[in-house]
MDTraj code that builds the backbone (N, CA, C; nanometers):
import mdtraj as md
import numpy as np

residues = "UNK UNK UNK UNK UNK UNK UNK UNK UNK UNK UNK UNK UNK UNK UNK UNK UNK UNK UNK UNK UNK UNK UNK UNK UNK UNK UNK UNK UNK UNK UNK UNK UNK UNK UNK UNK UNK UNK UNK UNK UNK UNK UNK UNK UNK UNK UNK UNK UNK UNK UNK UNK UNK UNK UNK UNK UNK UNK UNK UNK UNK UNK UNK UNK UNK UNK UNK UNK UNK UNK UNK UNK UNK UNK UNK UNK UNK UNK UNK UNK UNK UNK UNK UNK UNK UNK UNK UNK UNK UNK UNK UNK UNK UNK UNK UNK UNK UNK UNK UNK UNK UNK UNK UNK UNK UNK UNK UNK UNK UNK UNK UNK UNK UNK UNK UNK UNK UNK UNK UNK UNK UNK UNK UNK UNK UNK UNK UNK UNK UNK UNK UNK UNK UNK UNK UNK UNK UNK UNK UNK UNK UNK UNK UNK UNK UNK UNK UNK UNK UNK UNK UNK UNK UNK UNK UNK UNK UNK UNK UNK UNK UNK UNK UNK UNK UNK UNK UNK UNK UNK UNK UNK UNK UNK UNK UNK UNK UNK UNK UNK UNK UNK UNK UNK UNK UNK UNK UNK UNK UNK UNK UNK UNK UNK UNK UNK UNK UNK UNK UNK UNK UNK UNK UNK UNK UNK UNK UNK UNK UNK UNK UNK".split()
xyz = np.array([
    [3.9412, 7.9667, -5.5112],
    [3.9612, 8.0610, -5.6220],
    [4.0956, 8.0317, -5.6881],
    [4.0979, 8.0201, -5.8183],
    [4.2217, 7.9881, -5.8874],
    [4.3036, 8.1136, -5.9129],
    [4.4345, 8.0933, -5.9256],
    [4.5265, 8.2022, -5.9522],
    [4.5409, 8.2172, -6.1038],
    [4.4911, 8.3269, -6.1578],
    [4.4881, 8.3468, -6.3034],
    [4.6290, 8.3503, -6.3617],
    [4.7219, 8.4163, -6.2939],
    [4.8592, 8.4265, -6.3440],
    [4.9262, 8.2892, -6.3447],
    [4.9023, 8.2114, -6.2408],
    [4.9638, 8.0792, -6.2308],
    [4.9154, 7.9870, -6.3421],
    [4.7847, 7.9836, -6.3654],
    [4.7324, 7.8944, -6.4692],
    [4.7676, 7.9469, -6.6082],
    [4.7848, 8.0780, -6.6235],
    [4.8273, 8.1327, -6.7526],
    [4.9658, 8.0800, -6.7888],
    [5.0557, 8.0749, -6.6900],
    [5.1897, 8.0216, -6.7143],
    [5.1834, 7.8747, -6.7540],
    [5.0942, 7.7995, -6.6918],
    [5.0803, 7.6574, -6.7234],
    [5.0259, 7.6380, -6.8652],
    [4.9269, 7.7177, -6.9019],
    [4.8674, 7.7061, -7.0357],
    [4.9683, 7.7468, -7.1429],
    [5.0507, 7.8468, -7.1139],
    [5.1514, 7.8905, -7.2110],
    [5.2587, 7.7847, -7.2334],
    [5.2655, 7.6867, -7.1448],
    [5.3683, 7.5821, -7.1542],
    [5.3222, 7.4616, -7.2366],
    [5.1967, 7.4612, -7.2840],
    [5.1468, 7.3464, -7.3598],
    [5.1389, 7.3795, -7.5081],
    [5.1367, 7.2748, -7.5888],
    [5.1259, 7.2926, -7.7340],
    [4.9812, 7.2975, -7.7805],
    [4.8968, 7.2176, -7.7153],
    [4.7564, 7.2068, -7.7526],
    [4.6712, 7.2138, -7.6262],
    [4.5606, 7.2861, -7.6336],
    [4.4698, 7.2977, -7.5200],
    [4.3343, 7.2404, -7.5596],
    [4.2857, 7.1426, -7.4832],
    [4.1574, 7.0802, -7.5136],
    [4.0694, 7.0757, -7.3899],
    [3.9389, 7.0991, -7.4126],
    [3.8387, 7.0874, -7.3061],
    [3.7629, 6.9578, -7.3289],
    [3.7521, 6.8772, -7.2241],
    [3.6856, 6.7481, -7.2331],
    [3.5555, 6.7486, -7.1539],
    [3.4589, 6.6784, -7.2061],
    [3.3382, 6.6443, -7.1317],
    [3.2936, 6.5083, -7.1853],
    [3.1714, 6.4671, -7.1569],
    [3.1214, 6.3406, -7.2106],
    [2.9821, 6.3609, -7.2675],
    [2.9396, 6.2663, -7.3535],
    [2.7994, 6.2660, -7.3925],
    [2.7203, 6.1947, -7.2837],
    [2.5912, 6.1769, -7.3048],
    [2.5071, 6.1184, -7.2012],
    [2.5333, 5.9690, -7.1805],
    [2.6101, 5.9085, -7.2709],
    [2.6494, 5.7684, -7.2553],
    [2.7882, 5.7539, -7.1951],
    [2.8495, 5.8655, -7.1576],
    [2.9799, 5.8604, -7.0938],
    [3.0979, 5.8580, -7.1884],
    [3.0734, 5.8740, -7.3194],
    [3.1832, 5.8734, -7.4156],
    [3.2485, 6.0113, -7.4216],
    [3.3835, 6.0176, -7.4220],
    [3.4524, 6.1463, -7.4202],
    [3.4185, 6.2326, -7.5420],
    [3.3980, 6.3608, -7.5160],
    [3.3765, 6.4623, -7.6191],
    [3.4763, 6.5735, -7.5909],
    [3.5419, 6.6258, -7.6942],
    [3.6449, 6.7260, -7.6690],
    [3.6441, 6.8359, -7.7740],
    [3.6861, 6.9540, -7.7324],
    [3.7050, 7.0683, -7.8212],
    [3.8481, 7.1179, -7.8051],
    [3.9182, 7.1357, -7.9164],
    [4.0498, 7.1989, -7.9123],
    [4.0285, 7.3492, -7.9209],
    [4.0897, 7.4241, -7.8285],
    [4.0589, 7.5669, -7.8166],
    [4.1872, 7.6487, -7.8057],
    [4.1703, 7.7790, -7.8266],
    [4.2746, 7.8777, -7.7980],
    [4.2201, 7.9665, -7.6881],
    [4.2908, 7.9724, -7.5758],
    [4.2354, 8.0386, -7.4576],
    [4.2187, 8.1892, -7.4774],
    [4.3165, 8.2562, -7.5370],
    [4.3066, 8.4007, -7.5559],
    [4.2994, 8.4738, -7.4227],
    [4.1947, 8.5540, -7.4048],
    [4.1711, 8.6261, -7.2793],
    [4.1283, 8.5244, -7.1731],
    [4.2185, 8.4904, -7.0824],
    [4.1920, 8.3815, -6.9874],
    [4.0755, 8.4124, -6.8938],
    [4.0642, 8.5366, -6.8512],
    [3.9553, 8.5709, -6.7595],
    [3.8200, 8.5469, -6.8265],
    [3.8058, 8.5899, -6.9505],
    [3.6822, 8.5670, -7.0252],
    [3.6664, 8.4199, -7.0604],
    [3.7786, 8.3548, -7.0891],
    [3.7763, 8.2127, -7.1252],
    [3.7157, 8.1285, -7.0134],
    [3.7588, 8.1520, -6.8907],
    [3.7092, 8.0717, -6.7789],
    [3.5717, 8.1168, -6.7302],
    [3.5341, 8.2386, -6.7624],
    [3.4030, 8.2880, -6.7215],
    [3.2946, 8.2550, -6.8228],
    [3.3257, 8.2730, -6.9527],
    [3.2246, 8.2572, -7.0570],
    [3.2422, 8.1306, -7.1394],
    [3.3605, 8.0679, -7.1343],
    [3.3837, 7.9449, -7.2090],
    [3.3846, 7.9646, -7.3594],
    [3.3522, 7.8577, -7.4303],
    [3.3457, 7.8619, -7.5762],
    [3.2121, 7.8030, -7.6217],
    [3.1583, 7.8581, -7.7275],
    [3.0309, 7.8092, -7.7792],
    [3.0492, 7.6856, -7.8658],
    [2.9482, 7.6005, -7.8686],
    [2.9502, 7.4851, -7.9580],
    [2.8079, 7.4447, -7.9929],
    [2.7972, 7.3638, -8.0966],
    [2.6679, 7.3178, -8.1466],
    [2.6239, 7.1951, -8.0663],
    [2.5315, 7.2158, -7.9727],
    [2.4858, 7.1060, -7.8880],
    [2.4100, 6.9979, -7.9613],
    [2.3520, 7.0323, -8.0766],
    [2.2760, 6.9319, -8.1513],
    [2.3681, 6.8281, -8.2145],
    [2.4988, 6.8561, -8.2200],
    [2.5931, 6.7604, -8.2778],
    [2.6278, 6.6483, -8.1798],
    [2.5891, 6.6635, -8.0534],
    [2.6108, 6.5597, -7.9519],
    [2.4732, 6.5081, -7.9097],
    [2.4416, 6.3823, -7.9381],
    [2.3084, 6.3299, -7.9071],
    [2.2682, 6.3538, -7.7615],
    [2.1505, 6.4149, -7.7445],
    [2.0981, 6.4389, -7.6109],
    [2.1236, 6.5771, -7.5566],
    [2.2170, 6.6524, -7.6176],
    [2.2502, 6.7845, -7.5652],
    [2.1503, 6.8918, -7.6060],
    [2.0862, 6.8749, -7.7204],
    [1.9926, 6.9768, -7.7659],
    [1.9474, 6.9506, -7.9076],
    [1.8369, 7.0102, -7.9434],
    [1.7839, 6.9985, -8.0795],
    [1.8478, 7.1050, -8.1684],
    [1.8180, 7.0996, -8.2966],
    [1.8696, 7.2001, -8.3898],
    [1.8181, 7.3383, -8.3510],
    [1.6957, 7.3453, -8.2989],
    [1.6373, 7.4731, -8.2593],
    [1.6876, 7.5222, -8.1245],
    [1.7566, 7.4366, -8.0523],
    [1.8084, 7.4721, -7.9195],
    [1.9507, 7.4194, -7.9074],
    [2.0344, 7.4575, -8.0031],
    [2.1666, 7.3952, -8.0149],
    [2.2809, 7.4782, -7.9567],
    [2.2580, 7.6062, -7.9281],
    [2.3663, 7.6916, -7.8802],
    [2.3973, 7.6617, -7.7340],
    [2.5150, 7.6036, -7.7104],
    [2.5582, 7.5697, -7.5758],
    [2.6958, 7.6309, -7.5504],
    [2.7330, 7.6391, -7.4238],
    [2.8631, 7.6900, -7.3838],
    [2.9379, 7.5824, -7.3063],
    [3.0636, 7.5624, -7.3421],
    [3.1492, 7.4700, -7.2690],
    [3.2419, 7.5542, -7.1821],
    [3.2200, 7.5478, -7.0512],
    [3.2929, 7.6322, -6.9565],
    [3.4054, 7.5507, -6.8924],
    [3.5325, 7.5860, -6.9154],
    [3.6424, 7.5103, -6.8566],
    [3.6520, 7.5326, -6.7058],
    [3.6849, 7.4273, -6.6335],
    [3.7015, 7.4339, -6.4888],
    [3.8511, 7.4397, -6.4585],
    [3.9011, 7.5540, -6.4134],
    [4.0463, 7.5724, -6.3984],
    [4.1120, 7.4733, -6.3038],
    [4.0393, 7.4280, -6.2014],
    [4.0988, 7.3350, -6.1042],
    [4.1254, 7.1975, -6.1641],
    [4.0709, 7.1709, -6.2833],
    [4.0911, 7.0407, -6.3465],
    [4.2081, 7.0401, -6.4442],
    [4.2792, 7.1513, -6.4580],
    [4.3871, 7.1588, -6.5570],
    [4.4981, 7.0581, -6.5276],
    [4.5414, 6.9895, -6.6331],
    [4.6557, 6.8988, -6.6255],
    [4.7424, 6.9195, -6.7503],
    [4.8727, 6.9111, -6.7310],
    [4.9674, 6.9146, -6.8422],
    [5.0096, 6.7710, -6.8684],
    [4.9605, 6.7136, -6.9775],
    [4.9873, 6.5737, -7.0105],
    [5.0946, 6.5705, -7.1180],
    [5.2131, 6.5207, -7.0832],
    [5.3262, 6.5256, -7.1744],
    [5.3446, 6.3996, -7.2558],
    [5.3110, 6.4059, -7.3835],
    [5.3432, 6.2982, -7.4764],
    [5.4771, 6.3307, -7.5424],
    [5.5324, 6.2338, -7.6158],
    [5.6631, 6.2561, -7.6767],
    [5.6579, 6.3617, -7.7857],
    [5.5435, 6.3750, -7.8539],
    [5.5326, 6.4684, -7.9654],
    [5.4721, 6.6030, -7.9268],
    [5.4061, 6.6103, -7.8121],
    [5.3421, 6.7357, -7.7729],
    [5.3083, 6.7347, -7.6256],
    [5.2858, 6.8549, -7.5739],
    [5.2317, 6.8718, -7.4396],
    [5.0848, 6.9096, -7.4539],
    [4.9983, 6.8262, -7.3984],
    [4.8544, 6.8488, -7.4086],
    [4.8027, 6.9145, -7.2817],
    [4.7414, 7.0311, -7.2979],
    [4.6739, 7.0959, -7.1869],
    [4.5322, 7.0418, -7.1771],
    [4.4992, 6.9812, -7.0623],
    [4.3718, 6.9119, -7.0429],
    [4.2859, 6.9874, -6.9428],
    [4.1603, 7.0106, -6.9796],
    [4.0628, 7.0743, -6.8909],
    [3.9300, 7.0010, -6.9006],
    [3.8609, 6.9896, -6.7885],
    [3.7231, 6.9421, -6.7879],
    [3.6317, 7.0627, -6.8048],
    [3.5236, 7.0444, -6.8798],
    [3.4296, 7.1529, -6.8988],
    [3.2903, 7.1185, -6.8484],
    [3.2200, 7.2200, -6.7983],
    [3.0783, 7.2041, -6.7668],
    [2.9984, 7.2709, -6.8777],
    [2.8749, 7.2306, -6.8927],
    [2.7933, 7.2802, -7.0041],
    [2.6869, 7.3767, -6.9531],
    [2.6851, 7.4957, -7.0114],
    [2.5841, 7.5967, -6.9802],
    [2.4962, 7.6205, -7.1022],
    [2.3757, 7.6682, -7.0743],
    [2.2906, 7.7152, -7.1828],
    [2.3441, 7.8501, -7.2325],
    [2.2977, 7.8935, -7.3480],
    [2.3501, 8.0167, -7.4076],
    [2.3207, 8.1396, -7.3215],
    [2.2179, 8.1328, -7.2355],
    [2.1851, 8.2456, -7.1495],
    [2.2590, 8.2386, -7.0160],
    [2.3470, 8.1403, -6.9988],
    [2.4347, 8.1387, -6.8821],
    [2.3982, 8.0430, -6.7717],
    [2.2790, 7.9828, -6.7754],
    [2.2401, 7.8882, -6.6718],
    [2.3012, 7.7503, -6.7001],
    [2.3242, 7.6738, -6.5959],
    [2.3789, 7.5395, -6.6109],
    [2.2793, 7.4522, -6.6875],
    [2.3295, 7.3795, -6.7854],
    [2.2423, 7.2921, -6.8633],
    [2.1985, 7.1729, -6.7789],
    [2.0685, 7.1426, -6.7747],
    [2.0207, 7.0261, -6.6977],
    [2.0655, 6.8939, -6.7590],
    [2.1190, 6.8983, -6.8826],
    [2.1642, 6.7772, -6.9495],
    [2.3164, 6.7602, -6.9431],
    [2.3820, 6.8483, -6.8674],
    [2.5259, 6.8353, -6.8484],
    [2.5525, 6.7103, -6.7638],
    [2.6254, 6.6099, -6.8159],
    [2.6505, 6.4878, -6.7386],
    [2.7163, 6.5146, -6.6038],
    [2.8058, 6.6139, -6.5976],
    [2.8714, 6.6456, -6.4701],
    [2.7709, 6.7037, -6.3707],
    [2.6762, 6.7842, -6.4213],
    [2.5726, 6.8401, -6.3345],
    [2.4830, 6.7293, -6.2787],
    [2.4497, 6.6314, -6.3626],
    [2.3681, 6.5190, -6.3170],
    [2.4411, 6.4397, -6.2091],
    [2.5718, 6.4190, -6.2284],
    [2.6514, 6.3478, -6.1286],
    [2.6558, 6.4256, -5.9974],
    [2.6816, 6.5550, -6.0060],
    [2.6893, 6.6379, -5.8853],
    [2.5573, 6.6383, -5.8100],
    [2.4461, 6.6372, -5.8819],
    [2.3137, 6.6358, -5.8184],
    [2.2922, 6.5080, -5.7379],
    [2.3296, 6.3937, -5.7961],
    [2.3115, 6.2657, -5.7277],
    [2.4032, 6.2554, -5.6056],
    [2.5293, 6.3004, -5.6210],
    [2.6243, 6.2957, -5.5100],
    [2.5768, 6.3837, -5.3946],
    [2.5279, 6.5034, -5.4259],
    [2.4789, 6.5949, -5.3227],
    [2.3564, 6.5363, -5.2521],
    [2.2692, 6.4717, -5.3290],
    [2.1513, 6.4093, -5.2698],
    [2.1920, 6.2996, -5.1717],
    [2.2916, 6.2207, -5.2084],
    [2.3398, 6.1159, -5.1189],
    [2.3986, 6.1719, -4.9908],
    [2.4707, 6.2843, -5.0042],
    [2.5314, 6.3467, -4.8867],
    [2.4258, 6.4105, -4.7962],
    [2.3303, 6.4841, -4.8577],
    [2.2311, 6.5585, -4.7796],
    [2.1267, 6.4675, -4.7159],
    [2.0779, 6.3692, -4.7910],
    [1.9670, 6.2874, -4.7421],
    [2.0127, 6.1663, -4.6618],
    [2.1303, 6.1130, -4.6969],
    [2.1722, 5.9881, -4.6333],
    [2.3078, 5.9970, -4.5631],
    [2.3741, 6.1107, -4.5732],
    [2.5041, 6.1265, -4.5091],
    [2.6119, 6.0388, -4.5702],
    [2.6008, 6.0079, -4.6991],
    [2.6939, 5.9179, -4.7658],
    [2.7993, 5.9966, -4.8433],
    [2.9235, 5.9524, -4.8297],
    [3.0326, 6.0078, -4.9085],
    [3.0711, 5.9040, -5.0130],
    [3.0565, 5.9388, -5.1387],
    [3.0766, 5.8450, -5.2489],
    [3.2224, 5.8483, -5.2938],
    [3.2949, 5.7389, -5.2658],
    [3.4323, 5.7235, -5.3112],
    [3.4380, 5.6095, -5.4124],
    [3.5294, 5.6184, -5.5055],
    [3.5413, 5.5127, -5.6052],
    [3.6864, 5.5001, -5.6500],
    [3.7230, 5.3823, -5.7002],
    [3.8599, 5.3556, -5.7460],
    [3.8534, 5.2642, -5.8675],
    [3.8329, 5.3190, -5.9863],
    [3.8170, 5.2369, -6.1072],
    [3.9425, 5.1554, -6.1405],
    [3.9189, 5.0439, -6.2059],
    [4.0271, 4.9620, -6.2588],
    [4.0165, 4.9619, -6.4106],
    [4.1239, 5.0040, -6.4766],
    [4.1272, 5.0043, -6.6225],
    [4.1900, 4.8739, -6.6699],
    [4.1164, 4.7967, -6.7468],
    [4.1707, 4.6763, -6.8077],
    [4.1636, 4.6926, -6.9592],
    [4.2733, 4.6679, -7.0254],
    [4.2764, 4.6868, -7.1700],
    [4.3735, 4.5864, -7.2306],
    [4.3735, 4.5781, -7.3614],
    [4.4575, 4.4833, -7.4334],
    [4.5485, 4.5579, -7.5297],
    [4.6712, 4.5132, -7.5386],
    [4.7666, 4.5659, -7.6350],
    [4.7790, 4.4637, -7.7470],
    [4.7415, 4.5052, -7.8677],
    [4.7374, 4.4133, -7.9809],
    [4.8394, 4.4532, -8.0864],
    [4.8846, 4.3553, -8.1582],
    [4.9699, 4.3792, -8.2735],
    [4.9179, 4.2944, -8.3879],
    [4.9763, 4.3090, -8.5044],
    [4.9305, 4.2325, -8.6213],
    [5.0445, 4.1450, -8.6729],
    [5.0125, 4.0217, -8.7091],
    [5.1139, 3.9377, -8.7715],
    [5.1073, 3.9550, -8.9229],
    [5.1835, 3.8755, -8.9964],
    [5.1891, 3.8929, -9.1415],
    [5.0582, 3.8593, -9.2106],
    [4.9664, 3.7903, -9.1385],
    [4.8363, 3.7563, -9.1964],
    [4.7290, 3.8558, -9.1539],
    [4.7730, 3.9662, -9.0919],
    [4.6833, 4.0756, -9.0515],
    [4.5797, 4.0333, -8.9488],
    [4.6185, 3.9432, -8.8591],
    [4.5297, 3.9046, -8.7502],
    [4.5758, 3.9733, -8.6222],
    [4.4794, 4.0279, -8.5478],
    [4.5142, 4.0897, -8.4209],
    [4.5556, 3.9828, -8.3214],
    [4.6714, 4.0006, -8.2596],
    [4.7169, 3.9058, -8.1582],
    [4.7644, 3.9843, -8.0369],
    [4.7629, 3.9184, -7.9224],
    [4.8065, 3.9828, -7.7992],
    [4.9576, 4.0021, -7.7995],
    [5.0025, 4.1151, -7.7466],
    [5.1459, 4.1352, -7.7284],
    [5.1926, 4.0666, -7.6008],
    [5.1009, 4.0381, -7.5078],
    [5.1364, 3.9782, -7.3797],
    [5.1234, 3.8272, -7.3869],
    [5.2347, 3.7561, -7.3723],
    [5.2329, 3.6106, -7.3721],
    [5.2753, 3.5534, -7.2377],
    [5.2980, 3.6411, -7.1410],
    [5.3377, 3.5950, -7.0089],
    [5.2142, 3.5631, -6.9261],
    [5.2367, 3.5151, -6.8034],
    [5.1258, 3.4843, -6.7136],
    [5.0746, 3.6090, -6.6436],
    [4.9811, 3.5885, -6.5514],
    [4.9095, 3.6997, -6.4885],
    [5.0033, 3.7922, -6.4111],
    [5.0910, 3.7364, -6.3247],
    [5.1833, 3.8186, -6.2473],
    [5.3287, 3.8000, -6.2925],
    [5.3507, 3.7310, -6.4018],
    [5.4856, 3.6945, -6.4419],
    [5.5652, 3.8129, -6.4951],
    [5.6963, 3.8094, -6.4658],
    [5.7917, 3.8990, -6.5301],
    [5.8590, 3.8163, -6.6385],
    [5.8293, 3.8452, -6.7622],
    [5.8689, 3.7558, -6.8702],
    [5.9087, 3.8390, -6.9913],
    [6.0222, 3.8080, -7.0574],
    [6.0623, 3.8855, -7.1754],
    [5.9637, 3.8775, -7.2907],
    [5.8731, 3.7784, -7.2870],
    [5.7724, 3.7700, -7.3927],
    [5.6633, 3.8744, -7.3768],
    [5.6609, 3.9392, -7.2601],
    [5.5615, 4.0429, -7.2344],
    [5.6092, 4.1733, -7.2987],
    [5.5717, 4.1944, -7.4232],
    [5.6185, 4.3109, -7.4975],
    [5.5432, 4.4388, -7.4618],
    [5.4380, 4.4259, -7.3823],
    [5.3613, 4.5448, -7.3453],
    [5.4170, 4.6190, -7.2263],
    [5.5226, 4.5668, -7.1647],
    [5.5765, 4.6284, -7.0441],
    [5.6198, 4.7729, -7.0683],
    [5.6860, 4.7988, -7.1801],
    [5.7326, 4.9352, -7.2103],
    [5.6152, 5.0311, -7.2265],
    [5.5069, 4.9819, -7.2888],
    [5.3891, 5.0663, -7.3079],
    [5.3246, 5.0982, -7.1742],
    [5.3122, 4.9962, -7.0885],
    [5.2524, 5.0192, -6.9561],
    [5.3345, 5.1197, -6.8762],
    [5.4678, 5.1072, -6.8818],
    [5.5533, 5.2004, -6.8086],
    [5.5365, 5.3423, -6.8610],
    [5.5204, 5.3554, -6.9925],
    [5.5003, 5.4877, -7.0511],
    [5.3682, 5.5477, -7.0041],
    [5.2629, 5.4668, -7.0010],
    [5.1323, 5.5144, -6.9546],
    [5.1409, 5.5596, -6.8095],
    [5.2049, 5.4796, -6.7251],
    [5.2188, 5.5136, -6.5837],
    [5.3000, 5.6422, -6.5670],
    [5.4072, 5.6588, -6.6468],
    [5.4903, 5.7786, -6.6377],
    [5.4124, 5.9033, -6.6769],
    [5.3330, 5.8921, -6.7833],
    [5.2525, 6.0059, -6.8266],
    [5.1493, 6.0416, -6.7196],
    [5.0866, 5.9408, -6.6626],
    [4.9899, 5.9638, -6.5555],
    [5.0543, 6.0340, -6.4358],
    [5.1714, 5.9855, -6.3980],
    [5.2402, 6.0417, -6.2817],
    [5.2780, 6.1875, -6.3051],
    [5.3324, 6.2160, -6.4243],
    [5.3717, 6.3534, -6.4554],
    [5.2518, 6.4480, -6.4584],
    [5.1344, 6.3932, -6.4917],
    [5.0128, 6.4747, -6.4969],
    [4.9392, 6.4764, -6.3632],
    [5.0042, 6.4255, -6.2579],
    [4.9509, 6.4276, -6.1212],
    [4.8295, 6.3379, -6.1027],
    [4.8242, 6.2278, -6.1778],
    [4.7224, 6.1258, -6.1564],
    [4.7852, 6.0108, -6.0801],
    [4.7197, 5.9661, -5.9740],
    [4.7763, 5.8634, -5.8874],
    [4.7247, 5.7250, -5.9223],
    [4.8162, 5.6292, -5.9263],
    [4.7820, 5.4890, -5.9473],
    [4.8190, 5.4076, -5.8243],
    [4.7442, 5.3016, -5.8015],
    [4.7720, 5.2144, -5.6887],
    [4.8585, 5.0965, -5.7288],
    [4.8287, 5.0361, -5.8451],
    [4.9088, 4.9227, -5.8913],
    [4.8853, 4.9015, -6.0401],
    [4.9776, 4.8260, -6.1004],
    [4.9695, 4.7902, -6.2410],
    [4.9989, 4.6421, -6.2528],
    [4.9097, 4.5674, -6.3195],
    [4.9225, 4.4221, -6.3306],
    [4.9406, 4.3850, -6.4763],
    [5.0284, 4.2890, -6.5021],
    [5.0509, 4.2451, -6.6389],
    [4.9407, 4.1500, -6.6826],
    [4.9500, 4.1067, -6.8059],
    [4.8570, 4.0117, -6.8675],
    [4.7189, 4.0726, -6.8823],
    [4.6881, 4.1241, -6.9988],
    [4.5754, 4.2140, -7.0231],
    [4.5826, 4.3229, -6.9176],
    [4.6646, 4.4251, -6.9425],
    [4.7055, 4.5189, -6.8384],
    [4.5894, 4.5735, -6.7561],
    [4.6111, 4.5791, -6.6252],
    [4.5191, 4.6410, -6.5312],
    [4.5905, 4.7601, -6.4686],
    [4.5261, 4.8755, -6.4679],
    [4.5760, 4.9915, -6.3956],
    [4.4724, 5.0272, -6.2906],
    [4.5103, 5.0157, -6.1635],
    [4.4194, 5.0432, -6.0541],
    [4.4466, 5.1810, -5.9965],
    [4.3438, 5.2640, -5.9894],
    [4.3582, 5.3987, -5.9357],
    [4.3317, 5.3991, -5.7862],
    [4.3804, 5.5032, -5.7204],
    [4.3561, 5.5177, -5.5774],
    [4.2142, 5.5680, -5.5535],
    [4.1590, 5.5271, -5.4408],
    [4.0227, 5.5670, -5.4064],
    [4.0164, 5.7172, -5.3802],
    [3.9197, 5.7824, -5.4425],
    [3.9027, 5.9257, -5.4230],
    [3.7571, 5.9630, -5.4515],
    [3.7255, 6.0909, -5.4455],
    [3.5873, 6.1350, -5.4638],
    [3.5421, 6.1094, -5.6066],
    [3.4122, 6.0907, -5.6233],
    [3.3582, 6.0604, -5.7552],
    [3.3757, 6.1781, -5.8505],
    [3.3791, 6.3004, -5.7979],
    [3.4026, 6.4164, -5.8848],
    [3.5436, 6.4118, -5.9439],
    [3.6412, 6.3767, -5.8603],
    [3.7791, 6.3668, -5.9094],
    [3.7926, 6.2544, -6.0109],
    [3.7280, 6.1414, -5.9830],
    [3.7345, 6.0280, -6.0749],
    [3.6672, 6.0623, -6.2065],
    [3.5575, 6.1371, -6.2007],
    [3.4883, 6.1773, -6.3235],
    [3.5822, 6.2553, -6.4142],
    [3.6635, 6.3444, -6.3553],
    [3.7591, 6.4210, -6.4340],
    [3.8673, 6.3315, -6.4907],
    [3.9183, 6.2420, -6.4079],
    [4.0301, 6.1574, -6.4506],
    [3.9865, 6.0561, -6.5551],
    [3.8654, 6.0056, -6.5423],
    [3.8174, 5.9046, -6.6365],
    [3.8055, 5.9583, -6.7782],
    [3.7935, 6.0895, -6.7922],
    [3.7774, 6.1459, -6.9254],
    [3.9087, 6.1550, -7.0016],
    [4.0189, 6.1697, -6.9300],
    [4.1468, 6.1825, -6.9984],
    [4.2159, 6.0476, -7.0158],
    [4.2008, 5.9551, -6.9227],
    [4.2777, 5.8303, -6.9281],
    [4.2487, 5.7471, -7.0527],
    [4.1220, 5.7256, -7.0914],
    [4.0987, 5.6495, -7.2151],
    [4.1544, 5.7190, -7.3389],
    [4.1692, 5.8517, -7.3316],
    [4.2209, 5.9281, -7.4445],
    [4.3694, 5.9011, -7.4666],
    [4.4491, 5.8926, -7.3561],
    [4.5918, 5.8778, -7.3801],
    [4.6416, 5.7350, -7.3750],
    [4.5567, 5.6362, -7.3402],
    [4.6008, 5.4975, -7.3499],
    [4.6417, 5.4630, -7.4930],
    [4.5543, 5.4869, -7.5937],
    [4.5962, 5.4562, -7.7317],
    [4.7060, 5.5485, -7.7811],
    [4.7090, 5.6737, -7.7308],
    [4.8142, 5.7665, -7.7726],
    [4.9503, 5.7166, -7.7279],
    [4.9599, 5.6703, -7.6024],
    [5.0863, 5.6182, -7.5515],
    [5.1283, 5.4933, -7.6262],
    [5.0305, 5.4089, -7.6597],
    [5.0643, 5.2858, -7.7319],
    [5.1198, 5.3177, -7.8709],
    [5.0599, 5.4162, -7.9370],
    [5.1067, 5.4528, -8.0705],
    [5.2482, 5.5075, -8.0683],
    [5.2842, 5.5728, -7.9579],
    [5.4178, 5.6303, -7.9486],
    [5.5215, 5.5224, -7.9208],
])
top = md.Topology()
chain = top.add_chain()
for i, resn in enumerate(residues, 1):
    res = top.add_residue(resn, chain, resSeq=i)
    for name in ("N", "CA", "C"):
        top.add_atom(name, md.element.get_by_symbol(name[0]), res)
traj = md.Trajectory(xyz[None], top)
């Protein structure tokens, strides 16, 4: 059970509050919200048009609820703002869990593995991405000119990687290692539910950190 007063203090400390989920293809979907009455906020969530997200519902069955999960709250500090991050589950308008909620589908498969086969599903994703810049001819080029493990002044992405790692650390996300040359960020092994939450925010702030 979460402490309402404690999370209220955390939410009051952020500039923007957003609830994240994914579409059925795993692409992040988010709503910027104002919490208001926190007890009602976490119990009833916020309404949204499910037909605007492919697979969530038809125009005739579009009223959905995005219910924030308080245990997923993170304060992600960028230089220009503090972002309050929450994962949301999707309910139908009458209050039942939506069968098309990607998190519900994941939880169903994980529970089946545990109940039928005694399996505990752990995972540790590796994020690999590229930092690009433009030359005077407007061609995208790599900022990293060093080797795979090299410490080299030509590696201009080092500052960006350090910023990403710092933001992750401050938001209580754990990393195992960071490798140069088309940067790799390796996360620590944990439950698939925890990774599902973390995977939704990390792709969001990689480009944000680079822009800063």
